[in-house]
C-alpha positions in Angstrom: 30.1 -9.2 27.7 27.0 -9.6 29.9 27.2 -13.4 29.6 30.8 -13.4 30.6 30.2 -11.0 33.4 27.3 -13.0 34.8 29.3 -16.2 34.8 32.2 -14.5 36.4 30.0 -13.1 39.2 27.5 -15.8 39.8 28.5 -18.9 37.7 25.2 -18.7 36.0 24.0 -17.6 32.5 22.9 -14.0 32.1 19.4 -15.1 31.0 18.9 -17.1 34.3 19.6 -14.1 36.6 16.8 -12.2 38.2 16.2 -8.6 37.1 18.3 -7.1 40.0 21.3 -9.2 39.2 21.0 -8.5 35.5 20.9 -4.8 36.3 24.1 -5.2 38.3 25.8 -7.0 35.4 24.7 -4.2 33.1 26.0 -1.5 35.5 29.4 -3.3 35.5 29.7 -3.8 31.7 28.4 -0.4 30.5 31.4 1.7 31.8 33.8 -0.8 30.1 32.0 -0.3 26.8 31.8 3.5 27.1 35.4 4.2 28.3 37.6 5.6 25.6 41.0 3.8 25.9 42.4 5.0 22.6 46.1 6.0 22.9 46.9 8.6 20.1 50.6 8.2 20.7 50.6 4.5 20.0 47.5 4.5 17.8 46.2 1.6 19.9 43.0 0.7 21.7 43.4 -1.3 24.9 40.5 -3.5 26.0 40.1 -5.8 29.0 40.6 -9.5 28.9 36.9 -10.0 29.2 36.1 -7.7 26.2 38.9 -9.4 24.2 37.1 -12.7 24.8 33.8 -11.2 23.7 35.4 -9.7 20.6 36.9 -13.1 19.7 33.5 -14.8 20.1 31.8 -12.2 17.9 34.6 -12.4 15.3 34.3 -16.2 15.1 30.6 -15.9 14.4 31.1 -13.5 11.5 34.0 -15.5 10.1 31.7 -18.5 10.1 28.8 -16.5 8.6 30.8 -15.2 5.6 32.2 -18.6 4.9 30.4 -21.8 3.9 30.4 -23.2 7.5 27.3 -25.5 7.8 26.7 -24.2 11.3 25.6 -20.8 10.0 23.9 -21.9 6.8 20.4 -21.2 8.0 21.4 -17.7 8.9 22.9 -17.1 5.5 19.6 -18.1 4.0 17.8 -15.6 6.3 20.2 -12.9 5.3 20.0 -13.9 1.6 23.8 -14.4 1.5 25.4 -16.7 -1.0 27.6 -19.6 0.3 31.2 -18.7 0.9 30.5 -15.0 0.5 34.2 -14.2 1.2 36.3 -17.2 0.4 39.6 -15.9 1.8 40.0 -16.4 5.5 42.3 -13.4 5.9 39.7 -11.1 4.3 37.0 -12.5 6.6 39.3 -11.7 9.6 39.9 -8.2 8.3 36.1 -7.7 7.9 35.6 -8.6 11.6 38.2 -6.0 12.5 36.1 -3.4 10.7 33.0 -4.5 12.5 34.8 -4.1 15.8 36.0 -0.6 14.9 32.6 0.7 13.8 31.0 -0.8 16.9 33.7 0.8 19.1 33.1 4.2 17.5 29.4 3.9 18.0 29.6 2.9 21.7 32.6 4.8 23.0 32.6 8.3 24.5 34.3 11.0 22.5 37.4 12.5 24.2 36.3 14.9 26.9 32.6 13.7 26.7 30.7 11.6 29.2 27.4 11.0 27.4 28.1 11.2 23.7 29.8 8.8 21.4 31.5 9.5 18.1 28.2 8.8 16.4 26.1 11.0 18.7 24.9 7.8 20.5 23.6 6.2 17.4 22.4 3.4 17.0 19.9 3.2 19.8 21.1 0.6 22.4 20.1 1.2 26.0 22.4 -1.5 27.3 25.5 0.5 26.4 23.9 3.9 27.2 23.2 4.8 23.5 20.1 6.9 23.9 19.2 10.2 22.1 21.3 13.2 23.2 19.6 16.4 24.5 20.7 18.1 21.3 18.8 15.6 19.3 15.6 16.6 21.0 16.2 20.3 21.1 17.1 20.7 17.4 14.1 18.4 16.4 11.8 21.0 18.0 13.6 23.9 16.3 13.3 22.2 12.9 9.6 22.1 13.4 9.6 25.8 14.2 11.6 26.5 11.0 9.1 24.5 9.0 6.1 26.4 10.3 7.9 29.8 9.8 8.9 28.9 6.3 5.4 27.8 5.3 4.1 31.0 6.7 6.5 33.1 4.7 5.8 31.2 1.5 2.1 31.6 1.9 2.6 35.3 2.4 4.7 35.4 -0.8 2.0 33.7 -2.8 -0.8 35.8 -1.3 1.1 39.1 -1.9 2.7 38.6 -5.3 1.9 35.3 -7.0 -1.9 35.7 -6.9 -1.7 39.1 -8.7 0.1 37.7 -11.7 -1.9 37.7 -15.0 -1.4 34.8 -17.3 -1.0 35.7 -21.0 -3.5 34.8 -23.7 -2.3 31.5 -25.3 -1.7 31.6 -29.0 -4.3 30.0 -31.3 -1.9 27.4 -32.7 0.8 25.2 -31.0 4.1 27.2 -31.3 6.1 24.0 -31.2 4.2 22.2 -33.9 6.4 23.6 -36.6 9.7 23.2 -34.7 12.5 22.1 -37.0 14.0 18.8 -35.7 17.8 19.0 -36.2 20.0 15.9 -36.7 21.3 16.1 -33.1 17.8 16.4 -31.7 16.8 13.4 -33.7 19.8 11.5 -32.4 18.5 11.8 -28.9 15.7 9.2 -29.6 18.1 6.3 -28.9 18.7 7.8 -25.4 15.0 7.4 -24.6 14.9 3.8 -25.8 17.8 3.1 -23.4 15.9 4.9 -20.6 13.0 2.4 -21.1 15.3 -0.6 -21.3 17.2 0.4 -18.1 13.9 1.1 -16.3 12.6 -2.4 -17.1 15.8 -4.0 -16.0 15.7 -2.0 -12.8 12.2 -3.2 -12.0 13.2 -6.8 -12.6 16.2 -6.4 -10.2 14.0 -4.7 -7.6 11.5 -7.6 -7.7 14.4 -10.1 -7.4 15.9 -8.2 -4.4 12.5 -8.1 -2.7 11.9 -11.8 -3.3 15.2 -12.6 -1.6 13.4 -11.7 1.7 11.1 -14.7 1.1 13.3 -17.5 -0.2 16.7 -16.4 1.0 19.2 -17.7 -1.6 16.6 -18.8 -4.1 13.9 -17.4 -6.4 11.0 -19.8 -7.0 13.3 -22.8 -6.4 16.3 -21.6 -8.5 19.5 -21.1 -6.7 20.3 -17.7 -8.1 22.3 -16.4 -5.2 25.4 -18.2 -6.7 25.0 -16.1 -9.8 23.2 -12.9 -8.8 23.5 -12.5 -5.0 21.4 -10.1 -3.0 24.3 -7.6 -2.6 24.6 -7.4 -6.4 20.9 -7.1 -7.3 20.4 -4.4 -4.6 23.4 -2.4 -5.9 22.3 -2.7 -9.5 18.7 -1.8 -8.6 19.6 1.5 -6.8 22.3 2.4 -9.4 20.0 1.8 -12.3 17.4 4.1 -10.8 19.8 7.0 -10.9 21.2 6.1 -14.3 17.9 5.8 -16.2 16.5 9.0 -14.6 19.7 10.9 -15.3 19.8 9.6 -18.9 16.3 10.9 -19.5 17.2 14.3 -18.1 20.5 14.5 -20.0 18.8 13.6 -23.3 16.2 16.3 -22.6 19.0 18.8 -22.3 20.5 17.7 -25.6 17.1 17.9 -27.3 16.1 21.2 -25.7 19.3 23.2 -26.4 19.0 23.4 -30.3 15.2 23.9 -29.9 15.9 27.0 -27.6 18.5 28.6 -29.8 17.4 27.4 -33.3 21.0 26.7 -33.9 22.7 23.3 -34.8 26.4 23.6 -34.0 28.9 21.8 -36.3 29.4 18.1 -35.4 26.7 18.3 -32.7 25.1 15.1 -33.9 28.5 13.4 -33.8 29.0 14.6 -30.2 25.5 13.3 -29.2 26.2 9.9 -30.7 29.7 9.7 -29.2 28.3 10.6 -25.7 25.7 7.8 -26.2 28.4 5.3 -26.9 30.3 6.4 -23.8 27.2 6.0 -21.6 26.7 2.4 -22.9 30.4 1.6 -22.2 30.1 3.1 -18.7 26.9 1.1 -17.9 28.2 -2.2 -19.2 31.7 -1.8 -17.8 30.6 -0.5 -14.4 28.0 -3.3 -13.9 30.4 -6.0 -15.1 33.0 -4.7 -12.6 30.5 -4.8 -9.8 29.6 -8.4 -10.6 33.3 -9.5 -10.6 33.8 -7.6 -7.3 30.8 -9.0 -5.5 31.6 -12.5 -6.7 35.1 -12.1 -5.3 36.8 -12.5 -8.7 38.5 -9.2 -8.9 40.7 -9.0 -5.8 41.2 -6.0 -3.5 44.0 -4.6 -5.7 41.6 -3.6 -8.5 38.2 -3.5 -6.7 38.2 0.2 -5.9 39.1 1.3 -9.4 37.1 -1.1 -11.5 34.7 -3.0 -9.2 32.5 -1.9 -6.3 33.4 1.0 -4.0 30.8 -0.2 -1.4 29.0 3.1 -1.0 25.3 3.2 -1.9 24.4 5.3 -4.9 28.1 5.8 -5.8 28.8 2.1 -6.0 30.6 2.0 -9.3 34.4 1.7 -9.5 36.5 4.9 -9.5 37.5 4.5 -13.1 33.9 4.3 -14.3 33.0 7.2 -11.9 35.7 9.4 -13.4 34.6 8.3 -16.9 31.0 9.4 -16.1 32.3 12.7 -14.8 34.1 13.3 -18.1 30.9 12.3 -19.9 29.0 14.9 -18.0 31.5 17.5 -18.9 31.1 16.5 -22.6 27.3 16.9 -22.1 27.9 20.4 -20.7 29.9 21.3 -23.7 27.3 20.0 -26.1 24.4 21.7 -24.4 26.4 24.9 -23.9 27.5 25.3 -27.5 24.0 24.7 -28.7 22.6 27.2 -26.2 25.2 29.9 -26.9 23.3 31.8 -29.6 20.3 32.0 -27.3 22.5 33.1 -24.4 23.8 36.0 -26.5 20.3 37.2 -27.4 18.9 39.9 -25.2 15.3 39.0 -25.4 12.6 38.0 -23.0 13.9 34.4 -22.9 17.5 35.4 -22.2 17.3 35.2 -18.4 15.6 31.8 -18.3 18.0 30.4 -20.9 20.8 31.6 -18.7 19.4 29.8 -15.7 18.9 26.7 -17.7 22.6 26.9 -18.7 23.8 27.5 -15.1 21.8 24.4 -14.0 23.6 22.3 -16.6 26.9 23.6 -15.4 26.0 22.7 -11.8 24.9 19.2 -12.8 28.1 18.5 -14.7 30.5 19.9 -12.1 29.0 18.9 -8.8 29.1 15.2 -9.7 32.8 15.7 -9.2 32.1 15.6 -5.4 32.1 11.9 -5.9 35.8 12.0 -6.7 36.8 13.8 -3.5 37.7 10.7 -1.5 40.2 7.9 -2.0 40.3 4.2 -1.4 41.5 4.6 2.2 39.7 7.8 3.2 38.0 7.9 6.6 34.4 6.8 6.6 33.2 10.2 7.9 35.0 12.0 5.1 33.5 9.7 2.5 30.0 10.0 4.0 30.3 13.8 3.7 31.2 13.9 0.0 28.9 11.0 -0.9 25.9 13.0 0.2 27.0 15.9 -2.0 26.3 13.6 -4.9 23.2 11.9 -3.5 21.5 14.9 -2.0 22.8 18.0 -3.8 23.5 16.6 -7.2 20.2 14.6 -7.6 17.9 16.4 -5.2 19.2 19.9 -5.7 20.7 20.8 -9.1 18.5 18.4 -11.1 15.5 20.0 -9.4 16.6 23.4 -10.6 17.3 22.0 -14.1 13.8 20.5 -14.1 12.1 23.8 -13.0 14.1 25.7 -15.7 13.2 23.2 -18.5 9.5 23.1 -17.6 9.3 26.9 -17.3 11.0 27.3 -20.6 8.5 24.9 -22.3 5.5 26.7 -20.9 7.0 30.1 -22.0 7.7 28.6 -25.5 4.1 27.4 -25.6 2.9 30.9 -24.7 1.3 29.9 -21.5 3.4 32.1 -19.2 5.5 35.2 -19.7 9.3 34.9 -19.9 9.8 37.5 -17.2 7.4 35.7 -14.9 9.1 32.4 -15.6 12.5 33.9 -14.8 11.3 35.1 -11.4 9.6 31.7 -10.7 12.8 29.8 -11.5 15.0 32.2 -9.4 12.6 31.9 -6.5 12.4 28.1 -6.8 16.2 27.9 -7.0 16.6 30.1 -3.9 14.1 28.1 -1.9 15.4 24.7 -3.0 19.1 25.6 -2.5 18.4 27.4 0.9 17.2 24.1 2.3 19.2 21.8 0.2 22.8 22.9 0.6 23.0 23.1 4.4 20.1 20.7 4.8 22.4 18.1 3.4 23.8 17.8 6.9 20.7 15.9 8.0 22.3 12.8 6.4 25.4 13.3 8.7 23.8 13.5 12.1 25.5 10.2 13.2 28.6 10.2 11.0 31.0 11.7 13.5 29.7 15.3 13.2 29.4 17.9 15.9 26.4 19.5 17.5 26.7 22.4 15.1 26.3 20.1 12.1 23.2 18.6 13.7 21.8 22.0 14.3 22.4 23.2 10.8 21.1 20.0 9.3 17.9 20.0 11.4 17.2 23.7 10.8 17.8 23.9 7.1 16.5 20.4 6.1 13.1 21.5 7.4 13.2 24.2 4.8 13.3 21.5 2.1 9.7 20.7 2.9 8.5 24.3 2.7 8.1 24.5 -1.1 6.0 21.3 -0.9 3.5 22.8 1.5 1.8 24.8 -1.2 2.3 22.2 -3.9 -1.4 22.2 -4.6 -1.1 25.7 -6.1 1.6 24.5 -8.4 -0.4 21.5 -9.4 -3.5 23.7 -10.1 -1.4 26.0 -12.3 0.0 23.1 -14.2 -3.6 21.7 -14.7 -4.8 25.1 -15.8 -2.0 25.3 -18.4 -3.2 21.9 -19.7 -6.7 23.3 -20.3 -5.7 26.7 -21.5 -6.3 26.0 -25.2 -7.6 23.0 -27.3 -4.2 22.4 -28.9 -2.7 21.7 -25.4 -4.3 18.3 -25.7 -1.2 17.3 -27.6 0.7 17.7 -24.3 -1.8 16.1 -22.0 0.2 13.2 -20.9 3.5 15.0 -20.3 1.5 17.4 -18.2 -0.2 14.6 -16.4 3.1 13.2 -15.4 4.1 16.7 -14.1 0.9 16.7 -12.0 2.0 13.3 -10.6 5.3 14.9 -9.7 3.4 17.5 -7.7 1.4 14.8 -5.9 4.4 12.6 -5.0 6.5 15.7 -4.1 3.9 16.3 -1.4 3.5 12.7 -0.3 6.9 11.1 -1.0 9.3 14.0 -0.5 7.1 16.0 1.9 5.1 13.7 4.2 7.3 10.6 4.1 10.5 12.7 3.8 9.8 14.8 6.9 8.6 11.7 8.7 12.3 10.6 9.0 14.0 14.1 8.7 14.2 15.5 12.2 17.2 14.3 14.3 15.0 12.4 16.8 13.0 10.6 14.0 16.1 9.7 12.0 17.8 8.4 15.2 15.2 5.6 15.5 14.2 5.2 11.8 17.4 5.5 9.8 17.9 2.3 7.8 14.5 0.8 8.6 11.8 0.4 5.9 10.5 3.9 6.6 13.7 5.0 4.8 13.0 3.2 1.5 9.4 4.3 1.9 10.6 7.8 1.4 13.3 6.7 -1.1 10.9 4.9 -3.5 8.1 7.5 -3.4 10.4 10.4 -3.8 13.0 9.0 -6.2 10.5 7.5 -8.6 7.4 9.6 -7.7 9.3 12.9 -8.2 12.4 12.4 -10.3 11.3 9.3 -12.2 7.9 10.7 -13.1 9.5 14.0 -14.1 12.0 12.1 -16.3 9.2 10.3 -18.0 7.2 13.6 -18.4 10.3 15.3 -20.0 10.9 12.3 -22.2 7.3 12.5 -23.5 7.7 16.2 -24.2 10.7 15.4 -26.3 9.1 12.4 -28.0 6.1 14.6 -29.0 8.6 16.7 -30.9 10.5 13.8 -32.4 7.4 12.1 -33.7 5.1 15.1 -34.5 3.0 13.5 -37.2 2.5 10.2 -35.4 -0.7 9.4 -33.6 -0.1 8.6 -29.9 -1.7 5.3 -28.6 -3.3 7.2 -25.7 -4.7 4.1 -24.1 -1.3 2.7 -23.5 -0.1 6.0 -21.9 -3.3 6.3 -19.8 -2.9 2.7 -18.5 0.8 3.2 -17.8 0.2 6.4 -15.9 -2.3 4.9 -13.6 -0.3 1.7 -13.2 2.7 3.7 -12.0 0.7 5.8 -9.5 -1.5 2.9 -8.2 1.4 0.5 -8.1 3.7 2.9 -6.2 0.9 3.7 -3.8 0.2 0.0 -3.1 3.9 -0.8 -2.6 4.2 2.1 -0.1 1.0 1.4 1.9 0.8 -2.4 1.9 4.5 -3.2 2.6 7.0 -0.4 3.2 4.9 1.7 5.6 3.5 -1.1 7.8 6.9 -3.0 7.8 8.7 0.3 8.8 6.2 0.9 11.6 6.7 -2.6 13.0 10.5 -2.2 12.8 10.3 1.2 14.5 8.3 -0.4 17.4 10.8 -3.2 17.6 13.7 -0.7 17.7 12.0 1.4 20.5 11.3 -1.7 22.6 14.5 -3.8 22.1 17.1 -1.6 20.5 18.0 -0.8 16.9 19.8 -4.1 16.3 16.6 -6.1 16.9 14.7 -4.2 14.2 17.2 -5.4 11.5 17.9 -8.8 13.0 17.2 -12.1 11.3 15.0 -13.0 14.3 12.7 -10.1 13.6 12.9 -10.1 9.8 11.9 -13.8 9.5 8.7 -13.4 11.5 5.5 -14.6 9.7 4.0 -11.1 9.6 7.1 -9.8 7.8 6.9 -12.6 5.3 3.2 -11.7 4.7 4.0 -8.0 4.2 6.8 -8.9 1.8 4.3 -11.0 -0.3 1.9 -8.1 -0.1 4.3 -6.2 -2.3 3.4 -8.4 -5.2 0.1 -6.7 -6.2 1.8 -3.3 -6.2 4.9 -4.6 -7.9 2.9 -6.3 -10.7 0.8 -3.2 -11.3 3.8 -1.0 -11.4 5.8 -3.3 -13.7 2.8 -3.5 -16.0 3.0 0.3 -16.3 6.7 0.1 -17.3 5.8 -2.6 -19.9 3.0 -0.4 -21.3 5.3 2.6 -21.5 7.9 0.5 -23.3 5.2 -0.7 -25.7 4.1 2.9 -26.3 7.6 4.0 -27.2 8.0 0.9 -29.5 4.7 1.6 -31.2 5.8 5.2 -32.1 8.7 3.9 -34.1 7.8 0.3 -35.1 4.1 0.7 -36.0 3.4 4.4 -36.2 -0.1 5.6 -37.2 -0.5 9.0 -39.0 -1.9 11.6 -36.7 -5.4 12.9 -37.3 -5.6 16.7 -37.7 
């Protein structure tokens, strides 16, 4: 638009104009971009001839980029796109229409507004007047006040109540050592083998995805983009992270339920095995469907149902998504029927068992939020429900489930009282949900929401960080439990992983999470490498570490008379923590800061452009991921070797 305006006014290119003439061209073009010319009666948007020419030029560029046009080959290499990404010319044309519509919504004033677009002026682009709104600044300040107030109240709670609690005297022998392993509990072992397998594949796909930034369409000279393009490896990498962590937690629920009640329902083992087969079918079917979709072999008719929905973390086709929801309902039935005798007992454990059951109900039912949109639903509607799955399902109800399970284990081991555990779980649930439910709106600041949604999201998402402020106290208590009695050495490594959860909760979820949490921070940082900095350190550091810790607790019961090769676990533990730290500090953090600086200086587009991402310093930072990635991957291999040794070459435990 600026180029066309400059040539119309002066006959010269925009770049050759002096600053005053450039400013005049910008002042002419900006109102044309901001004016809302949508006609609700005709459902039309009217643009000027000049803008129509600009739209055609941009559309031609993208039609070339998504084809196999030699003119844009080097750019496809920079973007790690395979040749002829979209073979059908009509589909390429339709894609450019979507690009125009999303750009129009991001740069056009809302009806009745003069300084606010449909996306609250996101992304940052000074040339079109996309700068942070006043509400973005105001509610960022208020979120900080909410954070300080919440931390103060939590500190008061700990000082006034928690510090007075007296821990019980631990029993002389391990109460779980003589636990009877039922057939259904034994059947959960295969879940943990799959957890390790999916984890290893996820790491391999993550390394492949990161390497695409270096060689574009290749990996060490092999043209793999034609078989496993970047869009596919990235989808599989993020999807596998959720799947292996969820599988570890679901298997924990199936193992814990009979252990809690001491009751093995009829056909429980059959149900556990049937659910396992269903999970395998879902994983294989969903991932095969995504491959066919990304490779353009499925067609639009079947893509939504069996291929790739296109939404991060809920990528899988709707059929597989519904299948997974049915699987979660089956899991709920299996856990519930095993817990039922314990739910009917009116003893000290009754309340915490009830909370454990309620968390399983929430996990099973709230995944259904992912079924609340259709193939042609509006993007804002999809974004709303998608974050119910990503934020509330994973970060909310799984968190409550984890707190309930860990509290139950410590009560069962005689390290804390049942009444105290119930209060702790209730308090944690209230704190997590208070920030988590309405705090979910911080993902929707720029998805067409109103100022009220921004205000709610900013205020309550700050409360998500509050429980993490005193995480050191929780870590100290966990460490104290591990040293309460000599027999707790049997549970050293599960508890060490719980300690790592506390650390990464503070760093990944707390520091790096709040770094991008406020409206003004997210305005500039959303989608830059500071986002995956939070994502990697929180998703694996908190939920992944917790999944591994829970798995080790279950494995301790499944193989009670087998000596643990502690050297493997010790090395795996430190490889995970050191590798994740190196990945964060050597690559994601510095690259994110450089992108943030580029966005502030030139606009958001520049921070994600091929021009910026192919700079030598970015290539160097990508290569600097290799030490951390290798250390981290070594930890996963050692964990896999540890699990294999327990079953393939077990050594009798020394008494």
